[in-house]
C-alpha positions in Angstrom: -0.7 22.5 -2.4 -3.2 25.1 -0.2 -4.6 23.2 2.7 -5.6 20.2 1.2 -3.9 17.3 3.1 -4.2 13.4 2.8 -5.3 10.8 6.0 -5.3 7.0 6.0 -7.5 7.4 9.8 -10.2 5.6 8.6 -12.5 7.6 11.7 -12.1 11.1 9.0 -13.5 9.4 6.4 -17.1 10.8 4.9 -18.8 8.3 4.6 -22.0 8.6 3.4 -19.9 11.8 0.6 -17.8 8.3 -0.7 -20.6 6.3 -0.6 -22.5 8.8 -2.6 -20.1 9.4 -5.1 -19.7 5.1 -5.7 -23.3 4.7 -5.5 -24.6 7.4 -8.4 -21.3 9.2 -9.8 -18.9 6.2 -10.6 -19.6 4.6 -13.5 -17.5 1.5 -12.2 -19.7 1.2 -9.4 -23.4 2.6 -9.7 -25.6 1.0 -7.4 -23.5 -0.1 -4.9 -25.4 -0.8 -1.7 -24.0 1.7 1.5 -23.4 -1.6 3.6 -20.7 -2.8 0.5 -19.2 0.2 1.1 -18.7 0.4 4.4 -17.4 -3.0 4.5 -14.3 -2.4 1.4 -13.5 0.5 3.7 -13.1 -1.7 6.9 -11.2 -4.2 4.7 -8.5 -1.4 3.2 -5.9 0.9 3.7 -8.1 4.5 3.2 -7.0 7.2 1.9 -8.9 10.1 2.3 -8.1 14.2 1.0 -9.3 16.7 2.7 -10.1 20.5 1.8 -9.6 22.0 6.0 -12.2 19.2 7.2 -14.2 18.9 4.4 -13.1 16.1 2.4 -12.2 16.4 -1.5 -11.2 12.4 -2.5 -10.7 9.8 -2.0 -8.5 6.1 -3.2 -8.2 2.5 -1.3 -5.9 -0.2 -1.8 -6.7 -3.7 -1.1 -3.0 -6.3 -0.6 -1.1 -8.5 1.8 1.2 -6.3 2.0 3.9 -8.0 1.0 3.4 -8.9 -2.7 0.7 -7.5 -4.4 -1.5 -4.5 -4.1 -5.2 -3.1 -5.7 -5.8 0.4 -6.1 -9.6 1.0 -6.0 -12.1 4.0 -6.3 -10.0 6.5 -6.5 -11.8 9.8 -7.0 -11.8 13.9 -6.6 -15.4 15.2 -6.5 -16.1 17.5 -9.5 -15.5 21.0 -7.7 -12.2 20.3 -6.5 -11.1 18.9 -10.1 -7.9 20.3 -11.9 -6.2 22.0 -9.0 -3.5 18.6 -9.4 -5.7 16.5 -6.4 -5.2 12.7 -7.9 -1.7 13.4 -8.8 -1.1 14.8 -5.3 -3.4 11.3 -3.7 -1.8 9.0 -6.3 1.7 10.2 -4.8 1.1 9.5 -1.4 -0.7 6.2 -2.6 2.7 5.3 -4.0 4.7 6.1 -1.5 3.0 4.4 1.3 5.4 2.8 3.9 2.8 -0.1 4.1 3.4 -0.2 0.3 6.8 -0.8 -1.0 8.3 -3.1 -2.3 5.7 -5.7 -3.8 5.8 -7.5 -7.2 2.5 -6.3 -8.1 -0.3 -3.2 -8.8 -2.9 -3.9 -10.3 -6.2 -1.4 -10.7 -8.8 -1.1 -13.9 -9.0 2.2 -15.5 -11.6 3.2 -18.4 -10.6 6.9 -18.8 -7.9 7.6 -16.0 -4.4 6.1 -17.8 -2.9 9.3 -18.1 -2.6 10.1 -14.8 -1.5 6.4 -13.9 1.8 6.1 -16.1 2.6 9.2 -14.4 3.7 6.7 -11.7 5.0 3.9 -13.5 1.6 2.1 -14.3 1.4 0.3 -17.6 -1.0 -1.5 -19.6 -0.7 -5.2 -18.8 2.4 -7.0 -20.6 0.9 -10.8 -21.1 -2.9 -10.0 -20.9 -3.3 -14.1 -22.6 -2.0 -14.9 -18.5 -5.0 -13.1 -16.6 -8.5 -14.2 -16.0 -11.9 -12.8 -13.5 -14.7 -14.3 -12.9 -17.0 -10.5 -13.5 -20.4 -9.7 -12.0 -20.8 -5.9 -13.8 -24.6 -6.1 -13.1 -23.9 -7.3 -8.8 -25.8 -4.3 -7.2 -28.2 -3.8 -9.1 -28.9 -7.7 -9.2 -28.3 -7.8 -5.3 -31.1 -5.0 -4.7 -34.3 -7.2 -7.4 -33.5 -9.7 -4.6 -33.5 -6.9 -1.6 -37.7 -6.4 -2.9 
């Protein structure tokens, strides 16, 4: 697909670009501090998608690499959308050798159900068994404590 490549090399990631998108564009992480993004990257399996040397998108996996994986922070920059890159990125994530044979994959999405369904994802079968502890405003609250 053109000059687009995908890499899990953390050194290639444009951390400032990732932080900018997550903190200003992504509905799920507005206001996220740079230090939080850096910690998330350091503790995840990261997938960058590139047009030559320019990063065009991102996804990350949090996993024990044996039983479960959480897929998060998936995005393609607006100027690169409509080229099939989200599918290319998801194909690479789902086929990664360290992520095979897992019992469970999880993710949260507000608008990309159609994409994930193409890769075997479905709604939670027994939502009554799931629980969460969620602080929706954590980044706003954290910023107010720092003032």
